[in-house]
PDB file with one MODEL, atoms N, CA, C and O in Angstrom:
MODEL        1
ATOM      1  N   MET A   1      39.419  68.878 -90.104  1.00  0.00           N
ATOM      2  CA  MET A   1      39.250  67.855 -91.114  1.00  0.00           C
ATOM      3  C   MET A   1      37.839  67.253 -91.121  1.00  0.00           C
ATOM      4  O   MET A   1      37.298  66.994 -92.196  1.00  0.00           O
ATOM      5  N   PRO A   2      37.238  67.027 -89.967  1.00  0.00           N
ATOM      6  CA  PRO A   2      35.907  66.411 -90.012  1.00  0.00           C
ATOM      7  C   PRO A   2      34.891  67.261 -90.759  1.00  0.00           C
ATOM      8  O   PRO A   2      33.999  66.720 -91.413  1.00  0.00           O
ATOM      9  N   SER A   3      35.008  68.588 -90.672  1.00  0.00           N
ATOM     10  CA  SER A   3      34.057  69.440 -91.380  1.00  0.00           C
ATOM     11  C   SER A   3      34.249  69.327 -92.889  1.00  0.00           C
ATOM     12  O   SER A   3      33.281  69.415 -93.645  1.00  0.00           O
ATOM     13  N   GLU A   4      35.505  69.131 -93.337  1.00  0.00           N
ATOM     14  CA  GLU A   4      35.751  68.946 -94.763  1.00  0.00           C
ATOM     15  C   GLU A   4      35.142  67.641 -95.255  1.00  0.00           C
ATOM     16  O   GLU A   4      34.575  67.580 -96.346  1.00  0.00           O
ATOM     17  N   ASP A   5      35.265  66.602 -94.442  1.00  0.00           N
ATOM     18  CA  ASP A   5      34.677  65.314 -94.816  1.00  0.00           C
ATOM     19  C   ASP A   5      33.161  65.415 -94.897  1.00  0.00           C
ATOM     20  O   ASP A   5      32.535  64.853 -95.796  1.00  0.00           O
ATOM     21  N   ARG A   6      32.586  66.135 -93.952  1.00  0.00           N
ATOM     22  CA  ARG A   6      31.133  66.308 -93.949  1.00  0.00           C
ATOM     23  C   ARG A   6      30.686  67.102 -95.177  1.00  0.00           C
ATOM     24  O   ARG A   6      29.660  66.792 -95.783  1.00  0.00           O
ATOM     25  N   LYS A   7      31.462  68.128 -95.541  1.00  0.00           N
ATOM     26  CA  LYS A   7      31.119  68.943 -96.707  1.00  0.00           C
ATOM     27  C   LYS A   7      31.216  68.113 -97.985  1.00  0.00           C
ATOM     28  O   LYS A   7      30.368  68.225 -98.870  1.00  0.00           O
ATOM     29  N   LYS A   8      32.249  67.283 -98.076  1.00  0.00           N
ATOM     30  CA  LYS A   8      32.385  66.412 -99.252  1.00  0.00           C
ATOM     31  C   LYS A   8      31.211  65.451 -99.349  1.00  0.00           C
ATOM     32  O   LYS A   8      30.704  65.184-100.438  1.00  0.00           O
ATOM     33  N   LYS A   9      30.784  64.936 -98.204  1.00  0.00           N
ATOM     34  CA  LYS A   9      29.664  64.005 -98.190  1.00  0.00           C
ATOM     35  C   LYS A   9      28.380  64.700 -98.627  1.00  0.00           C
ATOM     36  O   LYS A   9      27.578  64.129 -99.366  1.00  0.00           O
ATOM     37  N   GLU A  10      28.187  65.950 -98.162  1.00  0.00           N
ATOM     38  CA  GLU A  10      27.004  66.716 -98.560  1.00  0.00           C
ATOM     39  C   GLU A  10      27.006  66.988-100.058  1.00  0.00           C
ATOM     40  O   GLU A  10      25.978  66.850-100.721  1.00  0.00           O
ATOM     41  N   LEU A  11      28.148  67.369-100.583  1.00  0.00           N
ATOM     42  CA  LEU A  11      28.233  67.661-102.010  1.00  0.00           C
ATOM     43  C   LEU A  11      28.020  66.405-102.852  1.00  0.00           C
ATOM     44  O   LEU A  11      27.469  66.464-103.951  1.00  0.00           O
ATOM     45  N   LYS A  12      28.463  65.282-102.323  1.00  0.00           N
ATOM     46  CA  LYS A  12      28.273  64.024-103.036  1.00  0.00           C
ATOM     47  C   LYS A  12      26.786  63.664-103.095  1.00  0.00           C
ATOM     48  O   LYS A  12      26.319  63.103-104.086  1.00  0.00           O
ATOM     49  N   ASN A  13      26.053  63.984-102.043  1.00  0.00           N
ATOM     50  CA  ASN A  13      24.628  63.684-102.009  1.00  0.00           C
ATOM     51  C   ASN A  13      23.795  64.677-102.809  1.00  0.00           C
ATOM     52  O   ASN A  13      22.654  64.371-103.156  1.00  0.00           O
ATOM     53  N   HIS A  14      24.334  65.865-103.114  1.00  0.00           N
ATOM     54  CA  HIS A  14      23.599  66.900-103.830  1.00  0.00           C
ATOM     55  C   HIS A  14      24.410  67.384-105.034  1.00  0.00           C
ATOM     56  O   HIS A  14      25.042  68.438-104.959  1.00  0.00           O
ATOM     57  N   PRO A  15      24.406  66.644-106.132  1.00  0.00           N
ATOM     58  CA  PRO A  15      25.239  67.034-107.280  1.00  0.00           C
ATOM     59  C   PRO A  15      24.803  68.340-107.935  1.00  0.00           C
ATOM     60  O   PRO A  15      25.623  69.011-108.562  1.00  0.00           O
ATOM     61  N   THR A  16      23.514  68.721-107.803  1.00  0.00           N
ATOM     62  CA  THR A  16      23.076  69.967-108.427  1.00  0.00           C
ATOM     63  C   THR A  16      23.660  71.177-107.723  1.00  0.00           C
ATOM     64  O   THR A  16      23.784  72.241-108.329  1.00  0.00           O
ATOM     65  N   VAL A  17      24.022  71.036-106.454  1.00  0.00           N
ATOM     66  CA  VAL A  17      24.647  72.138-105.730  1.00  0.00           C
ATOM     67  C   VAL A  17      26.004  72.444-106.351  1.00  0.00           C
ATOM     68  O   VAL A  17      26.349  73.611-106.536  1.00  0.00           O
ATOM     69  N   THR A  18      26.770  71.421-106.671  1.00  0.00           N
ATOM     70  CA  THR A  18      28.077  71.659-107.274  1.00  0.00           C
ATOM     71  C   THR A  18      27.934  72.237-108.676  1.00  0.00           C
ATOM     72  O   THR A  18      28.753  73.056-109.093  1.00  0.00           O
ATOM     73  N   LEU A  19      26.911  71.824-109.401  1.00  0.00           N
ATOM     74  CA  LEU A  19      26.664  72.400-110.725  1.00  0.00           C
ATOM     75  C   LEU A  19      26.329  73.875-110.595  1.00  0.00           C
ATOM     76  O   LEU A  19      26.832  74.702-111.355  1.00  0.00           O
ATOM     77  N   ASN A  20      25.480  74.204-109.633  1.00  0.00           N
ATOM     78  CA  ASN A  20      25.108  75.601-109.406  1.00  0.00           C
ATOM     79  C   ASN A  20      26.329  76.420-108.994  1.00  0.00           C
ATOM     80  O   ASN A  20      26.502  77.540-109.473  1.00  0.00           O
ATOM     81  N   ASP A  21      27.172  75.888-108.122  1.00  0.00           N
ATOM     82  CA  ASP A  21      28.383  76.595-107.715  1.00  0.00           C
ATOM     83  C   ASP A  21      29.306  76.822-108.912  1.00  0.00           C
ATOM     84  O   ASP A  21      29.893  77.895-109.052  1.00  0.00           O
ATOM     85  N   SER A  22      29.432  75.819-109.765  1.00  0.00           N
ATOM     86  CA  SER A  22      30.290  75.940-110.941  1.00  0.00           C
ATOM     87  C   SER A  22      29.764  77.010-111.886  1.00  0.00           C
ATOM     88  O   SER A  22      30.538  77.795-112.432  1.00  0.00           O
ATOM     89  N   ILE A  23      28.463  77.042-112.078  1.00  0.00           N
ATOM     90  CA  ILE A  23      27.870  78.053-112.954  1.00  0.00           C
ATOM     91  C   ILE A  23      28.085  79.443-112.375  1.00  0.00           C
ATOM     92  O   ILE A  23      28.424  80.377-113.103  1.00  0.00           O
ATOM     93  N   ASN A  24      27.890  79.582-111.075  1.00  0.00           N
ATOM     94  CA  ASN A  24      28.088  80.888-110.441  1.00  0.00           C
ATOM     95  C   ASN A  24      29.540  81.334-110.520  1.00  0.00           C
ATOM     96  O   ASN A  24      29.813  82.516-110.725  1.00  0.00           O
ATOM     97  N   LYS A  25      30.472  80.407-110.360  1.00  0.00           N
ATOM     98  CA  LYS A  25      31.883  80.758-110.449  1.00  0.00           C
ATOM     99  C   LYS A  25      32.257  81.148-111.872  1.00  0.00           C
ATOM    100  O   LYS A  25      33.093  82.030-112.074  1.00  0.00           O
ATOM    101  N   SER A  26      31.645  80.498-112.861  1.00  0.00           N
ATOM    102  CA  SER A  26      31.967  80.822-114.246  1.00  0.00           C
ATOM    103  C   SER A  26      31.404  82.173-114.645  1.00  0.00           C
ATOM    104  O   SER A  26      31.898  82.786-115.591  1.00  0.00           O
ATOM    105  N   GLN A  27      30.387  82.651-113.952  1.00  0.00           N
ATOM    106  CA  GLN A  27      29.792  83.943-114.264  1.00  0.00           C
ATOM    107  C   GLN A  27      30.557  85.106-113.637  1.00  0.00           C
ATOM    108  O   GLN A  27      30.370  86.255-114.035  1.00  0.00           O
ATOM    109  N   SER A  28      31.409  84.820-112.671  1.00  0.00           N
ATOM    110  CA  SER A  28      32.146  85.905-112.017  1.00  0.00           C
ATOM    111  C   SER A  28      33.233  86.427-112.958  1.00  0.00           C
ATOM    112  O   SER A  28      33.821  85.648-113.709  1.00  0.00           O
ATOM    113  N   PRO A  29      33.507  87.733-112.928  1.00  0.00           N
ATOM    114  CA  PRO A  29      34.469  88.311-113.863  1.00  0.00           C
ATOM    115  C   PRO A  29      35.922  87.946-113.581  1.00  0.00           C
ATOM    116  O   PRO A  29      36.746  87.958-114.495  1.00  0.00           O
ATOM    117  N   SER A  30      36.247  87.624-112.342  1.00  0.00           N
ATOM    118  CA  SER A  30      37.638  87.315-112.028  1.00  0.00           C
ATOM    119  C   SER A  30      37.774  85.835-111.672  1.00  0.00           C
ATOM    120  O   SER A  30      36.875  85.251-111.067  1.00  0.00           O
ATOM    121  N   PRO A  31      38.901  85.234-112.049  1.00  0.00           N
ATOM    122  CA  PRO A  31      39.103  83.826-111.703  1.00  0.00           C
ATOM    123  C   PRO A  31      39.291  83.635-110.204  1.00  0.00           C
ATOM    124  O   PRO A  31      39.788  84.527-109.516  1.00  0.00           O
ATOM    125  N   ASP A  32      38.902  82.499-109.711  1.00  0.00           N
ATOM    126  CA  ASP A  32      39.036  82.196-108.291  1.00  0.00           C
ATOM    127  C   ASP A  32      40.412  81.595-108.044  1.00  0.00           C
ATOM    128  O   ASP A  32      40.628  80.407-108.283  1.00  0.00           O
ATOM    129  N   VAL A  33      41.333  82.407-107.572  1.00  0.00           N
ATOM    130  CA  VAL A  33      42.694  81.945-107.307  1.00  0.00           C
ATOM    131  C   VAL A  33      42.967  81.914-105.810  1.00  0.00           C
ATOM    132  O   VAL A  33      44.124  81.867-105.392  1.00  0.00           O
ATOM    133  N   SER A  34      41.922  81.940-105.007  1.00  0.00           N
ATOM    134  CA  SER A  34      42.113  81.996-103.564  1.00  0.00           C
ATOM    135  C   SER A  34      42.739  80.720-103.013  1.00  0.00           C
ATOM    136  O   SER A  34      43.396  80.760-101.973  1.00  0.00           O
ATOM    137  N   GLY A  35      42.549  79.592-103.686  1.00  0.00           N
ATOM    138  CA  GLY A  35      43.106  78.346-103.193  1.00  0.00           C
ATOM    139  C   GLY A  35      44.497  78.062-103.711  1.00  0.00           C
ATOM    140  O   GLY A  35      45.095  77.046-103.358  1.00  0.00           O
ATOM    141  N   MET A  36      45.019  78.944-104.543  1.00  0.00           N
ATOM    142  CA  MET A  36      46.335  78.721-105.128  1.00  0.00           C
ATOM    143  C   MET A  36      47.432  79.205-104.187  1.00  0.00           C
ATOM    144  O   MET A  36      47.267  80.194-103.473  1.00  0.00           O
ATOM    145  N   GLY A  37      48.533  78.502-104.199  1.00  0.00           N
ATOM    146  CA  GLY A  37      49.702  78.943-103.457  1.00  0.00           C
ATOM    147  C   GLY A  37      50.483  79.936-104.297  1.00  0.00           C
ATOM    148  O   GLY A  37      50.134  80.202-105.447  1.00  0.00           O
ATOM    149  N   TRP A  38      51.529  80.474-103.724  1.00  0.00           N
ATOM    150  CA  TRP A  38      52.298  81.483-104.464  1.00  0.00           C
ATOM    151  C   TRP A  38      53.038  80.878-105.631  1.00  0.00           C
ATOM    152  O   TRP A  38      53.263  81.557-106.633  1.00  0.00           O
ATOM    153  N   LYS A  39      53.428  79.605-105.529  1.00  0.00           N
ATOM    154  CA  LYS A  39      54.121  78.954-106.642  1.00  0.00           C
ATOM    155  C   LYS A  39      53.180  78.737-107.813  1.00  0.00           C
ATOM    156  O   LYS A  39      53.561  78.931-108.967  1.00  0.00           O
ATOM    157  N   ASP A  40      51.953  78.337-107.518  1.00  0.00           N
ATOM    158  CA  ASP A  40      50.968  78.133-108.576  1.00  0.00           C
ATOM    159  C   ASP A  40      50.624  79.449-109.265  1.00  0.00           C
ATOM    160  O   ASP A  40      50.487  79.500-110.487  1.00  0.00           O
ATOM    161  N   LEU A  41      50.487  80.502-108.482  1.00  0.00           N
ATOM    162  CA  LEU A  41      50.175  81.810-109.041  1.00  0.00           C
ATOM    163  C   LEU A  41      51.326  82.321-109.901  1.00  0.00           C
ATOM    164  O   LEU A  41      51.096  82.897-110.964  1.00  0.00           O
ATOM    165  N   LEU A  42      52.548  82.119-109.456  1.00  0.00           N
ATOM    166  CA  LEU A  42      53.721  82.522-110.228  1.00  0.00           C
ATOM    167  C   LEU A  42      53.774  81.755-111.550  1.00  0.00           C
ATOM    168  O   LEU A  42      54.071  82.331-112.597  1.00  0.00           O
ATOM    169  N   LEU A  43      53.484  80.455-111.496  1.00  0.00           N
ATOM    170  CA  LEU A  43      53.468  79.646-112.709  1.00  0.00           C
ATOM    171  C   LEU A  43      52.390  80.137-113.670  1.00  0.00           C
ATOM    172  O   LEU A  43      52.625  80.203-114.877  1.00  0.00           O
ATOM    173  N   LEU A  44      51.235  80.476-113.162  1.00  0.00           N
ATOM    174  CA  LEU A  44      50.161  80.996-113.996  1.00  0.00           C
ATOM    175  C   LEU A  44      50.560  82.306-114.668  1.00  0.00           C
ATOM    176  O   LEU A  44      50.267  82.511-115.846  1.00  0.00           O
ATOM    177  N   ILE A  45      51.214  83.177-113.942  1.00  0.00           N
ATOM    178  CA  ILE A  45      51.670  84.453-114.503  1.00  0.00           C
ATOM    179  C   ILE A  45      52.725  84.218-115.574  1.00  0.00           C
ATOM    180  O   ILE A  45      52.689  84.856-116.626  1.00  0.00           O
ATOM    181  N   ILE A  46      53.656  83.319-115.323  1.00  0.00           N
ATOM    182  CA  ILE A  46      54.711  83.022-116.303  1.00  0.00           C
ATOM    183  C   ILE A  46      54.107  82.440-117.583  1.00  0.00           C
ATOM    184  O   ILE A  46      54.522  82.800-118.684  1.00  0.00           O
ATOM    185  N   ILE A  47      53.139  81.551-117.441  1.00  0.00           N
ATOM    186  CA  ILE A  47      52.489  80.972-118.610  1.00  0.00           C
ATOM    187  C   ILE A  47      51.738  82.043-119.397  1.00  0.00           C
ATOM    188  O   ILE A  47      51.771  82.047-120.627  1.00  0.00           O
ATOM    189  N   ALA A  48      51.067  82.944-118.698  1.00  0.00           N
ATOM    190  CA  ALA A  48      50.335  84.021-119.376  1.00  0.00           C
ATOM    191  C   ALA A  48      51.289  84.942-120.132  1.00  0.00           C
ATOM    192  O   ALA A  48      51.011  85.312-121.272  1.00  0.00           O
ATOM    193  N   ILE A  49      52.400  85.315-119.520  1.00  0.00           N
ATOM    194  CA  ILE A  49      53.374  86.178-120.186  1.00  0.00           C
ATOM    195  C   ILE A  49      54.015  85.449-121.357  1.00  0.00           C
ATOM    196  O   ILE A  49      54.198  86.026-122.429  1.00  0.00           O
ATOM    197  N   GLY A  50      54.359  84.172-121.151  1.00  0.00           N
ATOM    198  CA  GLY A  50      54.925  83.378-122.236  1.00  0.00           C
ATOM    199  C   GLY A  50      53.960  83.229-123.399  1.00  0.00           C
ATOM    200  O   GLY A  50      54.370  83.295-124.558  1.00  0.00           O
ATOM    201  N   GLY A  51      52.687  83.029-123.102  1.00  0.00           N
ATOM    202  CA  GLY A  51      51.681  82.937-124.160  1.00  0.00           C
ATOM    203  C   GLY A  51      51.547  84.239-124.920  1.00  0.00           C
ATOM    204  O   GLY A  51      51.357  84.228-126.136  1.00  0.00           O
ATOM    205  N   PHE A  52      51.643  85.361-124.227  1.00  0.00           N
ATOM    206  CA  PHE A  52      51.579  86.662-124.884  1.00  0.00           C
ATOM    207  C   PHE A  52      52.747  86.838-125.857  1.00  0.00           C
ATOM    208  O   PHE A  52      52.548  87.250-126.999  1.00  0.00           O
ATOM    209  N   PHE A  53      53.963  86.526-125.406  1.00  0.00           N
ATOM    210  CA  PHE A  53      55.122  86.664-126.281  1.00  0.00           C
ATOM    211  C   PHE A  53      55.061  85.677-127.445  1.00  0.00           C
ATOM    212  O   PHE A  53      55.440  86.019-128.565  1.00  0.00           O
ATOM    213  N   PHE A  54      54.603  84.494-127.198  1.00  0.00           N
ATOM    214  CA  PHE A  54      54.443  83.500-128.260  1.00  0.00           C
ATOM    215  C   PHE A  54      53.473  84.022-129.312  1.00  0.00           C
ATOM    216  O   PHE A  54      53.733  83.901-130.509  1.00  0.00           O
ATOM    217  N   TYR A  55      52.369  84.593-128.881  1.00  0.00           N
ATOM    218  CA  TYR A  55      51.377  85.149-129.803  1.00  0.00           C
ATOM    219  C   TYR A  55      51.966  86.307-130.602  1.00  0.00           C
ATOM    220  O   TYR A  55      51.763  86.390-131.813  1.00  0.00           O
ATOM    221  N   GLN A  56      52.690  87.197-129.939  1.00  0.00           N
ATOM    222  CA  GLN A  56      53.297  88.340-130.630  1.00  0.00           C
ATOM    223  C   GLN A  56      54.353  87.903-131.630  1.00  0.00           C
ATOM    224  O   GLN A  56      54.510  88.531-132.676  1.00  0.00           O
ATOM    225  N   TRP A  57      55.068  86.852-131.329  1.00  0.00           N
ATOM    226  CA  TRP A  57      56.159  86.388-132.188  1.00  0.00           C
ATOM    227  C   TRP A  57      55.620  85.742-133.453  1.00  0.00           C
ATOM    228  O   TRP A  57      56.146  85.983-134.540  1.00  0.00           O
ATOM    229  N   PHE A  58      54.578  84.923-133.332  1.00  0.00           N
ATOM    230  CA  PHE A  58      54.074  84.187-134.493  1.00  0.00           C
ATOM    231  C   PHE A  58      52.927  84.883-135.218  1.00  0.00           C
ATOM    232  O   PHE A  58      52.676  84.582-136.385  1.00  0.00           O
ATOM    233  N   PHE A  59      52.242  85.781-134.578  1.00  0.00           N
ATOM    234  CA  PHE A  59      51.113  86.442-135.248  1.00  0.00           C
ATOM    235  C   PHE A  59      51.363  87.892-135.233  1.00  0.00           C
ATOM    236  O   PHE A  59      50.550  88.665-135.740  1.00  0.00           O
TER     237      PHE A  59
ENDMDL
END
């Protein structure tokens, strides 16, 4: 935990670092789902499939 607190403090002192990280993450071809649990990933898949069927049904 102390290392997480230190990292948060560093990021708070350097806002351009977080902007740079965000830009780099947005440029990557795949979404970053490494921090998601299996329930979150399952929900994301269900929403994606539901959105596909919704699109096919109405358009």
